[in-house]
Backbone and ligand atoms as CSV (ligand in chain L), in Angstrom:
chain,resi,resn,atom,element,x,y,z
A,1,UNK,N,N,-24.688,6.335,0.397
A,1,UNK,CA,C,-23.816,7.416,-0.072
A,1,UNK,C,C,-22.726,6.869,-1.002
A,2,UNK,N,N,-22.386,7.629,-2.020
A,2,UNK,CA,C,-21.380,7.173,-2.991
A,2,UNK,C,C,-19.975,7.197,-2.391
A,3,UNK,N,N,-19.142,6.331,-2.941
A,3,UNK,CA,C,-17.741,6.347,-2.525
A,3,UNK,C,C,-17.114,7.666,-2.933
A,4,UNK,N,N,-16.225,8.160,-2.119
A,4,UNK,CA,C,-15.533,9.415,-2.385
A,4,UNK,C,C,-14.035,9.164,-2.177
A,5,UNK,N,N,-13.214,9.943,-2.864
A,5,UNK,CA,C,-11.764,9.856,-2.654
A,5,UNK,C,C,-11.237,11.163,-2.092
A,6,UNK,N,N,-10.206,11.034,-1.260
A,6,UNK,CA,C,-9.528,12.221,-0.758
A,6,UNK,C,C,-8.023,11.999,-0.821
A,7,UNK,N,N,-7.291,13.106,-0.751
A,7,UNK,CA,C,-5.839,13.059,-0.803
A,7,UNK,C,C,-5.269,13.381,0.575
A,8,UNK,N,N,-4.240,12.655,0.949
A,8,UNK,CA,C,-3.650,12.797,2.281
A,8,UNK,C,C,-2.129,12.832,2.182
A,9,UNK,N,N,-1.495,13.614,3.053
A,9,UNK,CA,C,-0.034,13.580,3.206
A,9,UNK,C,C,0.286,13.325,4.678
A,10,UNK,N,N,1.172,12.366,4.917
A,10,UNK,CA,C,1.809,12.270,6.234
A,10,UNK,C,C,3.077,13.107,6.121
A,11,UNK,N,N,3.119,14.203,6.863
A,11,UNK,CA,C,4.162,15.228,6.700
A,11,UNK,C,C,5.492,14.769,7.317
A,12,UNK,N,N,6.592,15.498,7.001
A,12,UNK,CA,C,7.920,15.047,7.439
A,12,UNK,C,C,8.065,14.825,8.942
A,13,UNK,N,N,7.372,15.613,9.763
A,13,UNK,CA,C,7.502,15.428,11.222
A,13,UNK,C,C,6.958,14.073,11.652
A,14,UNK,N,N,5.817,13.670,11.095
A,14,UNK,CA,C,5.211,12.391,11.483
A,14,UNK,C,C,5.987,11.208,10.905
A,15,UNK,N,N,6.522,11.366,9.682
A,15,UNK,CA,C,7.380,10.302,9.138
A,15,UNK,C,C,8.604,10.142,10.041
A,16,UNK,N,N,9.188,11.271,10.482
A,16,UNK,CA,C,10.368,11.207,11.361
A,16,UNK,C,C,10.046,10.554,12.697
A,17,UNK,N,N,8.794,10.697,13.158
A,17,UNK,CA,C,8.382,10.072,14.426
A,17,UNK,C,C,8.100,8.579,14.260
A,18,UNK,N,N,8.150,8.098,13.021
A,18,UNK,CA,C,7.979,6.663,12.741
A,18,UNK,C,C,6.565,6.184,13.087
A,19,UNK,N,N,5.562,7.009,12.720
A,19,UNK,CA,C,4.182,6.655,13.047
A,19,UNK,C,C,3.321,6.462,11.787
A,20,UNK,N,N,3.962,6.125,10.667
A,20,UNK,CA,C,3.191,5.907,9.432
A,20,UNK,C,C,2.145,4.805,9.658
A,21,UNK,N,N,2.574,3.700,10.226
A,21,UNK,CA,C,1.652,2.579,10.433
A,21,UNK,C,C,0.511,2.939,11.372
A,22,UNK,N,N,0.833,3.682,12.423
A,22,UNK,CA,C,-0.207,4.103,13.362
A,22,UNK,C,C,-1.243,4.985,12.683
A,23,UNK,N,N,-0.785,5.859,11.794
A,23,UNK,CA,C,-1.709,6.748,11.081
A,23,UNK,C,C,-2.539,5.941,10.080
A,24,UNK,N,N,-1.906,5.030,9.359
A,24,UNK,CA,C,-2.678,4.192,8.423
A,24,UNK,C,C,-3.733,3.385,9.178
A,25,UNK,N,N,-3.391,2.945,10.380
A,25,UNK,CA,C,-4.361,2.197,11.183
A,25,UNK,C,C,-5.586,3.052,11.512
A,26,UNK,N,N,-5.370,4.352,11.765
A,26,UNK,CA,C,-6.517,5.240,12.048
A,26,UNK,C,C,-7.426,5.338,10.820
A,27,UNK,N,N,-6.803,5.467,9.634
A,27,UNK,CA,C,-7.611,5.556,8.415
A,27,UNK,C,C,-8.435,4.273,8.244
A,28,UNK,N,N,-7.761,3.138,8.367
A,28,UNK,CA,C,-8.437,1.854,8.118
A,28,UNK,C,C,-9.501,1.576,9.174
A,29,UNK,N,N,-9.213,1.936,10.421
A,29,UNK,CA,C,-10.197,1.702,11.485
A,29,UNK,C,C,-11.452,2.534,11.277
A,30,UNK,N,N,-11.312,3.672,10.592
A,30,UNK,CA,C,-12.461,4.546,10.321
A,30,UNK,C,C,-13.180,4.154,9.029
A,31,UNK,N,N,-12.726,3.086,8.387
A,31,UNK,CA,C,-13.415,2.621,7.183
A,31,UNK,C,C,-12.884,3.189,5.887
A,32,UNK,N,N,-11.772,3.930,5.954
A,32,UNK,CA,C,-11.151,4.436,4.724
A,32,UNK,C,C,-10.172,3.386,4.199
A,33,UNK,N,N,-10.126,3.245,2.871
A,33,UNK,CA,C,-9.218,2.278,2.244
A,33,UNK,C,C,-8.154,3.023,1.460
A,34,UNK,N,N,-6.912,2.571,1.592
A,34,UNK,CA,C,-5.826,3.110,0.761
A,34,UNK,C,C,-5.982,2.542,-0.640
A,35,UNK,N,N,-6.031,3.426,-1.646
A,35,UNK,CA,C,-6.061,2.946,-3.035
A,35,UNK,C,C,-4.827,3.406,-3.813
A,36,UNK,N,N,-3.956,4.191,-3.184
A,36,UNK,CA,C,-2.661,4.571,-3.757
A,36,UNK,C,C,-1.805,5.126,-2.627
A,37,UNK,N,N,-0.501,4.883,-2.712
A,37,UNK,CA,C,0.390,5.307,-1.636
A,37,UNK,C,C,1.836,5.303,-2.122
A,38,UNK,N,N,2.608,6.313,-1.749
A,38,UNK,CA,C,4.048,6.271,-2.032
A,38,UNK,C,C,4.791,7.244,-1.129
A,39,UNK,N,N,6.095,6.956,-0.943
A,39,UNK,CA,C,6.955,7.859,-0.187
A,39,UNK,C,C,7.707,8.741,-1.173
A,40,UNK,N,N,7.794,10.029,-0.834
A,40,UNK,CA,C,8.467,11.011,-1.691
A,40,UNK,C,C,9.255,11.974,-0.826
A,41,UNK,N,N,10.333,12.489,-1.353
A,41,UNK,CA,C,10.967,13.656,-0.733
A,41,UNK,C,C,10.665,14.826,-1.671
A,42,UNK,N,N,9.761,15.697,-1.260
A,42,UNK,CA,C,9.292,16.762,-2.144
A,42,UNK,C,C,10.419,17.713,-2.501
A,43,UNK,N,N,10.444,18.149,-3.757
A,43,UNK,CA,C,11.330,19.236,-4.164
A,43,UNK,C,C,10.688,20.559,-3.732
A,44,UNK,N,N,11.508,21.608,-3.732
A,44,UNK,CA,C,10.990,22.946,-3.409
A,44,UNK,C,C,9.865,23.306,-4.384
A,45,UNK,N,N,10.059,22.972,-5.664
A,45,UNK,CA,C,9.059,23.310,-6.682
A,45,UNK,C,C,7.751,22.547,-6.435
A,46,UNK,N,N,7.861,21.276,-6.074
A,46,UNK,CA,C,6.647,20.490,-5.791
A,46,UNK,C,C,5.889,21.068,-4.595
A,47,UNK,N,N,6.622,21.407,-3.531
A,47,UNK,CA,C,5.962,21.941,-2.329
A,47,UNK,C,C,5.345,23.310,-2.616
A,48,UNK,N,N,6.070,24.159,-3.333
A,48,UNK,CA,C,5.528,25.484,-3.664
A,48,UNK,C,C,4.280,25.357,-4.538
A,49,UNK,N,N,4.304,24.438,-5.474
A,49,UNK,CA,C,3.154,24.241,-6.349
A,49,UNK,C,C,1.955,23.702,-5.593
A,50,UNK,N,N,2.215,22.770,-4.705
A,50,UNK,CA,C,1.115,22.163,-3.954
A,50,UNK,C,C,0.422,23.196,-3.071
A,51,UNK,N,N,1.227,24.070,-2.446
A,51,UNK,CA,C,0.666,25.062,-1.525
A,51,UNK,C,C,0.560,26.447,-2.173
A,52,UNK,N,N,0.429,26.498,-3.489
A,52,UNK,CA,C,0.417,27.784,-4.210
A,52,UNK,C,C,-0.622,28.759,-3.661
A,53,UNK,N,N,-1.769,28.226,-3.190
A,53,UNK,CA,C,-2.826,29.132,-2.703
A,53,UNK,C,C,-2.378,29.916,-1.469
A,54,UNK,N,N,-1.312,29.425,-0.800
A,54,UNK,CA,C,-0.803,30.111,0.397
A,54,UNK,C,C,0.429,30.974,0.100
A,55,UNK,N,N,0.751,31.187,-1.176
A,55,UNK,CA,C,2.045,31.796,-1.523
A,55,UNK,C,C,2.214,33.218,-0.983
A,56,UNK,N,N,1.121,33.903,-0.711
A,56,UNK,CA,C,1.232,35.273,-0.176
A,56,UNK,C,C,1.199,35.310,1.348
A,57,UNK,N,N,1.017,34.151,1.984
A,57,UNK,CA,C,0.904,34.133,3.449
A,57,UNK,C,C,2.297,34.237,4.082
A,58,UNK,N,N,2.387,34.847,5.274
A,58,UNK,CA,C,3.703,35.058,5.910
A,58,UNK,C,C,4.436,33.757,6.244
A,59,UNK,N,N,3.689,32.656,6.404
A,59,UNK,CA,C,4.316,31.394,6.790
A,59,UNK,C,C,4.719,30.537,5.590
A,60,UNK,N,N,4.545,31.067,4.359
A,60,UNK,CA,C,4.741,30.224,3.164
A,60,UNK,C,C,6.161,29.655,3.069
A,61,UNK,N,N,7.180,30.504,3.252
A,61,UNK,CA,C,8.568,30.026,3.116
A,61,UNK,C,C,8.868,28.955,4.165
A,62,UNK,N,N,8.388,29.162,5.396
A,62,UNK,CA,C,8.613,28.176,6.451
A,62,UNK,C,C,7.872,26.874,6.141
A,63,UNK,N,N,6.679,26.993,5.575
A,63,UNK,CA,C,5.890,25.797,5.220
A,63,UNK,C,C,6.617,24.986,4.147
A,64,UNK,N,N,7.141,25.669,3.126
A,64,UNK,CA,C,7.863,24.965,2.056
A,64,UNK,C,C,9.140,24.326,2.614
A,65,UNK,N,N,9.830,25.052,3.474
A,65,UNK,CA,C,11.051,24.518,4.081
A,65,UNK,C,C,10.737,23.269,4.907
A,66,UNK,N,N,9.683,23.324,5.692
A,66,UNK,CA,C,9.268,22.152,6.493
A,66,UNK,C,C,8.878,20.981,5.597
A,67,UNK,N,N,8.081,21.251,4.575
A,67,UNK,CA,C,7.562,20.153,3.740
A,67,UNK,C,C,8.655,19.473,2.915
A,68,UNK,N,N,9.806,20.158,2.762
A,68,UNK,CA,C,10.923,19.570,2.024
A,68,UNK,C,C,12.039,19.094,2.965
A,69,UNK,N,N,11.769,19.080,4.271
A,69,UNK,CA,C,12.828,18.772,5.251
A,69,UNK,C,C,13.098,17.276,5.385
A,70,UNK,N,N,12.210,16.454,4.864
A,70,UNK,CA,C,12.377,15.001,4.949
A,70,UNK,C,C,11.297,14.342,4.126
A,71,UNK,N,N,11.321,13.029,4.025
A,71,UNK,CA,C,10.305,12.361,3.200
A,71,UNK,C,C,8.900,12.487,3.762
A,72,UNK,N,N,7.945,12.380,2.864
A,72,UNK,CA,C,6.519,12.364,3.220
A,72,UNK,C,C,5.911,11.095,2.632
A,73,UNK,N,N,4.765,10.713,3.156
A,73,UNK,CA,C,3.931,9.704,2.504
A,73,UNK,C,C,2.746,10.425,1.884
A,74,UNK,N,N,2.484,10.143,0.608
A,74,UNK,CA,C,1.272,10.685,-0.021
A,74,UNK,C,C,0.356,9.508,-0.320
A,75,UNK,N,N,-0.950,9.711,-0.102
A,75,UNK,CA,C,-1.877,8.610,-0.332
A,75,UNK,C,C,-3.251,9.110,-0.759
A,76,UNK,N,N,-3.950,8.196,-1.434
A,76,UNK,CA,C,-5.341,8.414,-1.800
A,76,UNK,C,C,-6.182,7.484,-0.941
A,77,UNK,N,N,-7.163,8.059,-0.272
A,77,UNK,CA,C,-8.055,7.303,0.603
A,77,UNK,C,C,-9.434,7.281,-0.021
A,78,UNK,N,N,-10.083,6.129,0.054
A,78,UNK,CA,C,-11.410,5.974,-0.545
A,78,UNK,C,C,-12.383,5.474,0.519
A,79,UNK,N,N,-13.587,6.001,0.469
A,79,UNK,CA,C,-14.612,5.547,1.403
A,79,UNK,C,C,-15.806,6.477,1.350
A,80,UNK,N,N,-16.846,6.131,2.107
A,80,UNK,CA,C,-18.008,7.008,2.171
A,80,UNK,C,C,-17.609,8.285,2.896
A,81,UNK,N,N,-17.935,9.424,2.282
A,81,UNK,CA,C,-17.675,10.709,2.925
A,81,UNK,C,C,-16.197,10.879,3.280
A,82,UNK,N,N,-15.322,10.420,2.376
A,82,UNK,CA,C,-13.893,10.325,2.701
A,82,UNK,C,C,-13.262,11.680,3.034
A,83,UNK,N,N,-13.669,12.747,2.336
A,83,UNK,CA,C,-13.053,14.060,2.567
A,83,UNK,C,C,-13.298,14.501,4.009
A,84,UNK,N,N,-14.558,14.493,4.413
A,84,UNK,CA,C,-14.906,14.951,5.765
A,84,UNK,C,C,-14.368,13.989,6.821
A,85,UNK,N,N,-14.478,12.702,6.532
A,85,UNK,CA,C,-14.008,11.703,7.503
A,85,UNK,C,C,-12.522,11.895,7.784
A,86,UNK,N,N,-11.739,12.119,6.723
A,86,UNK,CA,C,-10.297,12.315,6.928
A,86,UNK,C,C,-10.028,13.595,7.715
A,87,UNK,N,N,-10.788,14.658,7.441
A,87,UNK,CA,C,-10.594,15.908,8.198
A,87,UNK,C,C,-10.913,15.691,9.681
A,88,UNK,N,N,-11.924,14.851,9.958
A,88,UNK,CA,C,-12.252,14.559,11.366
A,88,UNK,C,C,-11.141,13.746,12.021
A,89,UNK,N,N,-10.593,12.792,11.290
A,89,UNK,CA,C,-9.498,11.973,11.826
A,89,UNK,C,C,-8.287,12.856,12.124
A,90,UNK,N,N,-8.019,13.850,11.245
A,90,UNK,CA,C,-6.849,14.712,11.400
A,90,UNK,C,C,-6.977,15.675,12.579
A,91,UNK,N,N,-8.135,16.275,12.752
A,91,UNK,CA,C,-8.303,17.321,13.760
A,91,UNK,C,C,-7.935,18.697,13.228
A,92,UNK,N,N,-8.078,19.708,14.076
A,92,UNK,CA,C,-7.894,21.104,13.666
A,92,UNK,C,C,-6.458,21.374,13.223
A,93,UNK,N,N,-6.305,22.379,12.339
A,93,UNK,CA,C,-4.989,22.748,11.788
A,93,UNK,C,C,-3.971,23.002,12.894
A,94,UNK,N,N,-4.407,23.742,13.926
A,94,UNK,CA,C,-3.534,24.001,15.079
A,94,UNK,C,C,-3.740,22.875,16.103
A,95,UNK,N,N,-2.711,22.081,16.379
A,95,UNK,CA,C,-2.905,20.955,17.308
A,95,UNK,C,C,-3.409,21.386,18.684
A,96,UNK,N,N,-3.159,22.649,19.051
A,96,UNK,CA,C,-3.668,23.139,20.339
A,96,UNK,C,C,-5.195,23.152,20.360
A,97,UNK,N,N,-5.803,23.215,19.169
A,97,UNK,CA,C,-7.268,23.237,19.061
A,97,UNK,C,C,-7.847,21.876,18.671
A,98,UNK,N,N,-6.996,20.893,18.431
A,98,UNK,CA,C,-7.464,19.602,17.903
A,98,UNK,C,C,-8.076,18.755,19.023
A,99,UNK,N,N,-9.192,18.098,18.698
A,99,UNK,CA,C,-9.864,17.251,19.684
A,99,UNK,C,C,-8.977,16.074,20.072
A,100,UNK,N,N,-9.119,15.627,21.309
A,100,UNK,CA,C,-8.371,14.455,21.783
A,100,UNK,C,C,-8.666,13.265,20.870
A,101,UNK,N,N,-7.638,12.499,20.605
A,101,UNK,CA,C,-7.815,11.307,19.779
A,101,UNK,C,C,-7.640,11.545,18.295
A,102,UNK,N,N,-7.472,12.807,17.888
A,102,UNK,CA,C,-7.205,13.092,16.473
A,102,UNK,C,C,-5.704,12.997,16.199
A,103,UNK,N,N,-5.352,12.862,14.923
A,103,UNK,CA,C,-3.937,12.727,14.560
A,103,UNK,C,C,-3.118,13.916,15.031
A,104,UNK,N,N,-3.663,15.124,14.830
A,104,UNK,CA,C,-2.880,16.306,15.190
A,104,UNK,C,C,-2.758,16.452,16.708
A,105,UNK,N,N,-3.790,16.074,17.459
A,105,UNK,CA,C,-3.666,16.104,18.918
A,105,UNK,C,C,-2.598,15.117,19.377
A,106,UNK,N,N,-2.537,13.971,18.718
A,106,UNK,CA,C,-1.640,12.909,19.191
A,106,UNK,C,C,-0.222,13.025,18.642
A,107,UNK,N,N,-0.065,13.562,17.429
A,107,UNK,CA,C,1.243,13.483,16.778
A,107,UNK,C,C,1.871,14.829,16.420
A,108,UNK,N,N,1.105,15.927,16.461
A,108,UNK,CA,C,1.643,17.211,15.984
A,108,UNK,C,C,2.156,18.060,17.138
A,109,UNK,N,N,3.262,18.775,16.881
A,109,UNK,CA,C,3.870,19.611,17.910
A,109,UNK,C,C,3.355,21.043,17.853
A,110,UNK,N,N,3.008,21.530,16.659
A,110,UNK,CA,C,2.646,22.936,16.502
A,110,UNK,C,C,1.915,23.122,15.176
A,111,UNK,N,N,1.370,24.330,14.974
A,111,UNK,CA,C,0.689,24.606,13.703
A,111,UNK,C,C,1.681,24.562,12.540
A,112,UNK,N,N,2.955,24.822,12.810
A,112,UNK,CA,C,3.969,24.798,11.751
A,112,UNK,C,C,4.316,23.366,11.335
A,113,UNK,N,N,4.242,22.448,12.287
A,113,UNK,CA,C,4.609,21.050,12.011
A,113,UNK,C,C,3.458,20.202,12.526
A,114,UNK,N,N,2.443,20.032,11.660
A,114,UNK,CA,C,1.182,19.482,12.159
A,114,UNK,C,C,0.800,18.126,11.576
A,115,UNK,N,N,1.804,17.332,11.244
A,115,UNK,CA,C,1.679,15.874,11.047
A,115,UNK,C,C,1.008,15.401,9.754
A,116,UNK,N,N,-0.008,16.116,9.303
A,116,UNK,CA,C,-0.758,15.559,8.173
A,116,UNK,C,C,-1.459,16.655,7.373
A,117,UNK,N,N,-1.776,16.295,6.139
A,117,UNK,CA,C,-2.593,17.134,5.265
A,117,UNK,C,C,-3.781,16.305,4.803
A,118,UNK,N,N,-4.922,16.926,4.633
A,118,UNK,CA,C,-6.072,16.271,4.012
A,118,UNK,C,C,-6.849,17.269,3.198
A,119,UNK,N,N,-7.300,16.857,2.028
A,119,UNK,CA,C,-8.079,17.762,1.164
A,119,UNK,C,C,-9.289,18.303,1.923
A,120,UNK,N,N,-9.674,19.558,1.580
A,120,UNK,CA,C,-10.791,20.167,2.307
A,120,UNK,C,C,-12.116,20.100,1.561
A,121,UNK,N,N,-12.116,19.567,0.327
A,121,UNK,CA,C,-13.360,19.471,-0.453
A,121,UNK,C,C,-13.128,18.469,-1.591
A,122,UNK,N,N,-14.193,17.898,-2.140
A,122,UNK,CA,C,-14.012,16.954,-3.255
A,122,UNK,C,C,-13.260,17.557,-4.433
A,123,UNK,N,N,-13.480,18.844,-4.708
A,123,UNK,CA,C,-12.806,19.488,-5.848
A,123,UNK,C,C,-11.302,19.588,-5.608
A,124,UNK,N,N,-10.910,20.008,-4.395
A,124,UNK,CA,C,-9.471,20.084,-4.108
A,124,UNK,C,C,-8.880,18.680,-4.043
A,125,UNK,N,N,-9.653,17.709,-3.590
A,125,UNK,CA,C,-9.157,16.322,-3.565
A,125,UNK,C,C,-8.795,15.867,-4.976
A,126,UNK,N,N,-9.664,16.124,-5.937
A,126,UNK,CA,C,-9.397,15.700,-7.317
A,126,UNK,C,C,-8.136,16.372,-7.849
A,127,UNK,N,N,-7.981,17.661,-7.557
A,127,UNK,CA,C,-6.803,18.397,-8.024
A,127,UNK,C,C,-5.533,17.871,-7.360
A,128,UNK,N,N,-5.604,17.640,-6.062
A,128,UNK,CA,C,-4.413,17.194,-5.317
A,128,UNK,C,C,-4.027,15.758,-5.667
A,129,UNK,N,N,-5.020,14.899,-5.880
A,129,UNK,CA,C,-4.715,13.519,-6.303
A,129,UNK,C,C,-3.972,13.561,-7.632
A,130,UNK,N,N,-4.471,14.375,-8.568
A,130,UNK,CA,C,-3.848,14.443,-9.901
A,130,UNK,C,C,-2.461,15.077,-9.847
A,131,UNK,N,N,-2.198,15.870,-8.811
A,131,UNK,CA,C,-0.879,16.515,-8.664
A,131,UNK,C,C,0.194,15.462,-8.374
A,132,UNK,N,N,-0.177,14.398,-7.686
A,132,UNK,CA,C,0.815,13.400,-7.256
A,132,UNK,C,C,0.659,12.022,-7.893
A,133,UNK,N,N,-0.513,11.694,-8.416
A,133,UNK,CA,C,-0.730,10.341,-8.912
A,133,UNK,C,C,-1.301,10.357,-10.333
A,134,UNK,N,N,-0.766,9.433,-11.160
A,134,UNK,CA,C,-1.401,9.188,-12.452
A,134,UNK,C,C,-2.587,8.236,-12.238
A,135,UNK,N,N,-3.487,8.154,-13.200
A,135,UNK,CA,C,-4.632,7.238,-13.085
A,135,UNK,C,C,-4.164,5.807,-12.863
A,136,UNK,N,N,-3.049,5.424,-13.527
A,136,UNK,CA,C,-2.559,4.039,-13.440
A,136,UNK,C,C,-2.063,3.689,-12.041
A,137,UNK,N,N,-1.708,4.686,-11.257
A,137,UNK,CA,C,-1.179,4.416,-9.913
A,137,UNK,C,C,-2.292,4.206,-8.883
A,138,UNK,N,N,-3.530,4.446,-9.274
A,138,UNK,CA,C,-4.648,4.299,-8.334
A,138,UNK,C,C,-5.295,2.943,-8.572
A,139,UNK,N,N,-5.465,2.196,-7.502
A,139,UNK,CA,C,-5.910,0.800,-7.601
A,139,UNK,C,C,-7.243,0.615,-6.905
A,140,UNK,N,N,-8.358,0.778,-7.636
A,140,UNK,CA,C,-9.661,0.569,-7.010
A,140,UNK,C,C,-9.753,-0.833,-6.435
A,141,UNK,N,N,-10.404,-0.953,-5.291
A,141,UNK,CA,C,-10.538,-2.267,-4.649
A,141,UNK,C,C,-11.546,-3.106,-5.410
A,142,UNK,N,N,-11.152,-4.286,-5.815
A,142,UNK,CA,C,-12.052,-5.137,-6.597
A,142,UNK,C,C,-12.613,-6.299,-5.782
A,143,UNK,N,N,-12.211,-6.415,-4.535
A,143,UNK,CA,C,-12.790,-7.458,-3.678
A,143,UNK,C,C,-12.715,-7.050,-2.217
L,1,IDP,P1,P,-5.105,22.506,6.759
L,1,IDP,O1,O,-3.772,21.826,6.551
L,1,IDP,O2,O,-5.722,22.138,8.084
L,1,IDP,O3,O,-6.052,22.334,5.590
L,1,IDP,P2,P,-4.598,25.249,5.806
L,1,IDP,O4,O,-5.238,26.469,6.350
L,1,IDP,O5,O,-4.971,24.807,4.422
L,1,IDP,O6,O,-4.803,24.072,6.887
L,1,IDP,O7,O,-3.030,25.504,5.851
L,1,IDP,C1,C,-2.138,24.638,5.189
L,1,IDP,C2,C,-0.953,24.414,6.087
L,1,IDP,O8,O,-0.245,25.642,6.257
L,1,IDP,C3,C,-1.302,23.971,7.514
L,1,IDP,O9,O,-1.505,22.577,7.642
L,1,IDP,C4,C,-0.078,24.419,8.284
L,1,IDP,O10,O,1.000,23.488,8.084
L,1,IDP,C5,C,0.274,25.711,7.568
L,1,IDP,N1,N,-0.311,26.855,8.270
L,1,IDP,C6,C,-1.577,27.304,8.191
L,1,IDP,N2,N,-1.765,28.390,8.963
L,1,IDP,C7,C,-0.572,28.632,9.551
L,1,IDP,C8,C,-0.108,29.635,10.479
L,1,IDP,O11,O,-0.849,30.517,10.901
L,1,IDP,N3,N,1.200,29.549,10.840
L,1,IDP,C9,C,2.049,28.581,10.366
L,1,IDP,N4,N,1.641,27.627,9.501
L,1,IDP,C10,C,0.360,27.654,9.105
């Protein structure tokens, strides 16, 4: 299978819990490689733009407020079947439904503050990667 890339965010709640390293360890243990990574404090405009598809949903204002409440880590993960693999590592959107051992089961308190984001398809991954990273910021593994 060809290498695939996906986009991931460690959300403000998980950064505040000081579990960035623990989450990166889950990615690496599953065979995903970080090829780009940075810490950001999202502006309201950045968060609204990123979640534009949810702009009509009742939780949109709360989601933007949460996503701008503290710094996040944004990263590009590369590996076989990276999009699906990352979604499996994350678990269900609502941590109450997330399987044991997933990031959201272990680190998320509620559907409003659910620890992580991961692209849901290769097409959204490409769009989301380009939203946060220039081509020069992505470092393919050469060894
Ligand atoms: P995903 O993050 O698992 O892909 P989406 O349905 O794309 O889930 O929703 C994006 C984000 O919006 C979720 O991670 C969560 O933070 C928030 N969200 C989704 N549904 C609800 C809800 O019903 N109440 C509050 N927040 C929600």
